[in-house]
C-alpha positions in Angstrom: 1.1 11.8 25.4 0.5 9.3 22.5 2.5 6.1 22.4 3.5 4.2 19.3 5.0 0.9 18.3 6.9 0.2 15.1 6.2 -3.3 13.9 6.5 -5.5 10.9 3.2 -6.1 9.0 1.2 -9.1 10.3 -2.1 -10.7 9.6 -3.5 -9.0 12.7 -3.4 -5.8 10.7 -4.6 -7.2 7.4 -7.8 -5.1 7.2 -5.9 -2.0 8.2 -3.3 -2.6 5.5 -6.2 -2.8 2.9 -7.6 0.5 4.3 -4.2 2.2 4.3 -3.7 1.2 0.6 -7.2 2.4 -0.3 -6.8 5.7 1.3 -3.7 6.4 -0.8 -5.4 5.2 -4.0 -8.4 7.4 -3.3 -6.1 10.4 -2.7 -4.1 9.7 -5.8 -1.0 9.8 -3.6 2.3 7.9 -3.7 2.8 5.1 -1.2 6.3 5.9 -0.2 7.9 3.4 2.2 5.3 0.7 1.7 7.4 -1.5 -0.6 5.1 -3.2 -3.1 1.8 -2.4 -1.4 0.4 -0.6 -4.5 0.5 -4.0 -6.4 -1.3 -6.0 -3.7 -5.0 -6.2 -3.1 -4.5 -9.2 -0.9 -2.9 -8.2 2.4 -1.7 -11.7 3.2 0.3 -11.8 -0.1 1.8 -8.4 0.7 2.8 -9.6 4.2 4.4 -12.7 2.8 6.3 -10.6 0.2 7.6 -8.2 2.9 9.0 -11.2 4.7 10.7 -12.4 1.5 12.2 -9.0 0.9 13.9 -9.1 4.3 15.9 -12.1 3.5 18.8 -11.7 1.1 18.2 -15.3 -0.2 14.6 -14.6 -1.1 14.7 -11.0 -2.1 14.2 -10.8 -5.8 16.8 -9.1 -8.0 17.3 -6.2 -8.7 15.7 -5.3 -5.4 17.8 -5.2 -2.2 17.0 -6.7 1.2 14.6 -4.4 3.1 12.6 -4.5 6.3 9.1 -3.2 6.3 7.6 -1.5 9.3 4.2 0.0 10.3 3.7 2.8 12.9 0.8 1.8 15.1 -0.8 4.1 17.7 -1.1 2.1 21.0 -4.3 3.5 22.4 -6.5 2.5 19.4 -4.2 0.0 17.6 -4.5 2.1 14.4 -1.9 1.9 11.6 -0.7 5.5 10.9 2.3 5.0 8.7 4.6 2.7 6.8 8.4 2.9 6.7 10.8 0.7 4.8 14.5 0.4 5.6 16.7 -0.8 2.7 19.7 -2.7 4.1 22.0 -1.8 1.2 22.0 0.1 -2.1 21.5 -0.8 -5.7 22.4 1.9 -8.3 18.9 3.6 -8.2 18.8 3.7 -4.4 22.3 5.2 -4.1 21.2 8.1 -6.3 17.5 8.6 -5.7 15.8 6.3 -3.2 18.1 6.2 -0.1 18.0 3.8 2.8 14.6 4.8 4.2 11.2 5.6 2.6 8.1 6.4 4.6 4.5 7.7 4.4 1.7 8.6 6.7 -1.9 8.0 5.7 -3.4 11.2 4.3 -6.0 11.4 7.0 -3.4 11.5 9.8 -0.8 13.9 8.4 0.6 17.0 10.1 0.6 15.4 13.5 4.3 14.6 13.9 3.9 10.9 13.1 6.5 10.8 10.3 9.0 12.4 12.7 8.3 9.9 15.4 8.4 6.9 13.0 11.7 7.9 11.6 13.2 8.5 15.1 12.0 5.0 16.1 13.5 3.4 13.0 17.1 4.7 13.4 18.1 2.2 16.1 17.2 -0.6 13.8 19.4 0.9 11.1 22.3 0.7 13.5 21.4 -2.9 14.4 21.8 -3.9 10.8 25.2 -2.3 10.5 24.4 1.2 9.1 26.2 4.1 10.7 24.5 6.7 8.5 21.5 6.6 6.3 20.5 8.5 3.1 17.0 9.8 2.9 15.6 11.7 0.0 12.5 13.8 -0.5 10.9 15.6 -3.3 12.1 19.2 -3.5 9.3 21.3 -2.1 7.9 18.6 0.3 8.3 20.8 3.3 6.8 18.3 5.7 9.2 15.5 4.7 12.2 17.8 4.8 11.3 19.0 8.3 10.9 15.3 9.4 14.4 14.5 8.1 16.0 17.6 9.6 14.4 17.1 13.0 16.0 13.7 13.1 19.5 15.0 12.4 19.5 15.1 8.6 22.2 17.1 6.9 21.5 18.3 3.4 23.9 17.0 0.8 22.6 17.9 -2.7 19.6 18.0 -5.0 19.4 15.6 -7.9 17.0 15.2 -10.9 15.2 11.8 -11.1 14.4 11.3 -14.8 11.8 8.6 -14.5 9.5 10.7 -12.2 10.8 14.0 -13.7 11.3 15.4 -10.2 14.0 17.0 -8.2 15.0 15.2 -5.0 16.8 16.6 -2.0 19.4 14.2 -0.5 20.0 14.2 3.3 22.3 12.0 5.5 21.6 11.1 9.1 24.5 9.9 11.2 23.3 7.3 13.6 
């Protein structure tokens, strides 16, 4: 059985962070749960920014403090996914973004990695004082919906996000 670790981005994984980003750019896919990764060609700058986002004193407004994680497969030390936990809400997150965003690299999808990554992240949510978390997914994203439901997600509602012009399903997971 495969084993995984959920860790914060570090310099040890700099080249894999670059590869992960490029795989999404090549696929024309969104990089959900990666924070500002799309903007950063330099992985060291990205790693530094992730650390700044974690601290309420250095997190730039209007963003909220957030902790960035990577899912790494132990046997080959490969970065498979990214997950971001937002410690609190701003107006946008309370309606559309939720507490947790995540993605799995396109070449590694449909293997249960998102489900495992979310499962592993929930204890951290409790550690930072959350007793339930909001997670959203695009209406029609069956894989993400199954990931959320398999971790105890309860459907609340569907909302329209006007900037992206998409309907999002809202789910709550009680921790």
